[in-house]
N, C-alpha and C positions, 0 to 999 in steps of 0.2 A: 245738924245735931250730932254730937259724938256718938259712936257706936259703943255700947257697954263692953267692957272687957269680957273675954270668954270665961264661962264658968267651967267647972271640972268636967261635966258631961260633954261640953263642946270641945274641950281640950282632948278628951278621949276620942270623940267622934272624928275629929280632923287630924288626929295625931300623925297618921302616915303622910299627910300632906305637909304638916308643919316640919317634919324631918327634912324635907327637901330644902336645900339652901336657897333655891330660887323663890321659894314661898316663905318659909319660916313663920314665926308668930305674926309679924307685922303684915305679911302678905295675906294670911288667913283673915286677919282683922279687916284688911282692905276688901276682901271678897264679901265678908259679912256686911260691909257698908255699901256694896255695889247693887245696881239695879239693871237687870237684863229684860228687854222686851222681846218676847217670842211670838212671832206672827205665824200661826198655823200649827195645829196640834195633830198633824198626820204622821206620815212615815219619817220625816225629818225632825219635826218638832217633838215627837215622842222621846227618842233617845236624847236629844239635845236638852230637853227640859229635865229629864231624869238625872242626867249627869250634872247639870248646873245646880239642881236642888241638892243632890248628894254632896257636891263639892262645897256647898255652903254659900252660894251667892245669895245674899240676904233678902233680896226682893226680886220676885219674878212677876211680870205682867203677861198674862196669857190672852191672846187674841184668836178667836175663831168664830165662825158662824154656823158650823155644821153639827149634825148629830152623829153619834157613834153608830156605825152600821156593822153587821156581822162580817162583811167583806173587808172591813178595816183591820180586823184583829190579827190578820196574817203578818202585819208589819208595824202597826201603830201600837207599840207595846206599852204605852202609858195607860191604855184603856183595858178593861176586863170584859168578859162575857156578860157579866151582870150589868155593865154600863150601856149595853145596846139600847138605843133610843134616847139616851141622855145627851144633853149638850156636851160637846167635847171639852169645853173649858171647865165645866163642872166636874166631869169625870177625871180630867187631868189634875185639877186642884185637889180633889179628895185623895187620889193615889200618890201625888207628890207630897201632900201634907202627912200622909201615913209614913212615907219614907223619911221625911225630915220635918218634924213639927216646929223647928226653931225659926224657919224662914217665913217671910210674908209673901202671900200669893194674891195678886189682884186679878180680876177678870174684866175683860172688855169684849162683850158680844160683838162680833163683826157682822157685815163688813163695815169698816170705818170710813167716814167721808174724809175729805182732805184736811179739814180743820182738826177733827178728832185724831187723825193719824199723826199730824204734825205735833199735836199736844202730847200724844203718847211717846213719840220719838224724843221730843224735847226733854221729857222727864226722866229718860233712861240714860244709862252710861254706855250701853252697847245694844245693837238691834240684831236679831237673828231672823232672816227671811227664810221661813220654812214653808212658803206657799208653793203652789204648783201651776201657776199661770203667769204669763208675761205681763198682763195688765196690772196685777197686784205687785209684781216685782218692780215694775217701773214706778208705780206710785210710791212704794216704800223707798226706793232709791231717791226719788225727788225729795221726799221728806227728810231723809238722812243728809242729803247734800245741803238742803236749806237750813237744817238745824245743827249741822256740823257734828253729826254723830257717826261713829264707826258702824259699818254694816257687814255682817258675816252672811254670805249668800251661798247656798248650795242647791244642787238639783240632781235628781237621779231618775233613770228610766231604764227599763229592761235590765241589762247587766252592766250598766255604766253610769258614771256620775262625774260631777265637777264641783269645785269649791274655790272660793276666793274671798278676800277681805277688801272692802272698799272704805278708805278713810280719807276723805277729802280735806281733813285738817292738815294733812301733809301735802306739800306743794305739788309733788310729782305723782300723787295717787290718782289713778283713773276712777271713774264711777261706773256703775253697772251699765249705764247708757253708752259709755265709751265702747263697751264690749258688744252689747246687743241693742239694736234699734228696736223701735216699738211696734214693728210689724212681724214679730216672731210667729212661728207656726203653733197655734193653739191646739192643733190636732195631736201634737207630741205630748200625750198625757199617759199616766199609768193606767187609767181606765181603758184606754184604747190599745195600748202597747204592752202593758204588763210590767211588773217589777218583781225582782227577787228580794225578799225581806232583808237578808243581811247586807245587801248592797246599799239600800237606802238607810239602813241602820248604821252602817259604817260612816256614811256621809254626815248623818245627823250627829253622831258621836264626835266626828272631827270638827263640826261646827261648834260644839261646846268647848272643845279644846282651844280652837282659835279665839273664841270669845273670852276664855279665861286668860289667855296670853295677852289679849288686848287690855283687859281689865287690870292685870297686874303689871303690864309694861315689861314683859319678859320675852326672851326669844325673838324670833323673826316671824311675825304673822305673815300670812300670804297677801300682803299689800303689794299691788303691782305684779302679782303672779296668779296664774290660774292652774290649779291641779286638776288633771283629767285622769280618771280611773277606769280601767277596763277590767272587770272582775274575772272574765274568762281566762285571760292571759296573765292576769295580775300585773299588767303594765301600768305604771304610774308615771305620767309626764308632767313636768312643771314648765309652763310657758310664761314668758314675760309679757306683761300688758303695759301699754303706754297710754297716757292720758291723751285724749283727742282734743287738740287745742280749739277745735271748732264745735265741740260738744254743746248742744243746746241746753244741757242741764248743769254741767259743772265748769264750763268755760270761764276763765278768769280774765277775759278780754276787757 
């Protein structure tokens, strides 16, 4: 169904983006017609969802199973003190809708089984993995490979983080499983090791940026590359990733 042309309020809301030659009016219309699936409304999903909503991605589907806890508020900035005890997807929906009432926000209480996850991925244009455990990341990766949807994946812990884009629609793109096997160390969590709020916030913000680039087809998303960030030294490294020809998830043998 065609997206209605922007009204005067929308033209004003998105005017600073429309000025950019890489976006322009048509690019903003494309964003309004796009659908992003955000899995996890914690430290990564909070800033990612805020910026996608503010940018005008027309439909957001939010997935989470957790309730807002007081300890979340140090970094999970889409939630407020008054939201403590509420489901995160409901808290995020209300605060995102207050920021931008023009967009559609759908909720999927997690955790999703394989069929539900694949259906959610299939209906989206881009998927943001904002979870914090290897089991969920690998399940999301398998669904994205199966449904041929681009995946923007980030992780942050302590004072460091990493970011990449996996898009197996492209012949040479690796998938998440090419980078990490499914026996990752689940002890490496923020609950056990800590996290500085602006570190995870920066990674979540960059996830939204990469998602927007993918949706608009602009620039060079981090496909086949891994960004590694050390906040203490402000050292940013970009490493090349290769597709594993024997990968059990994305191999095209």
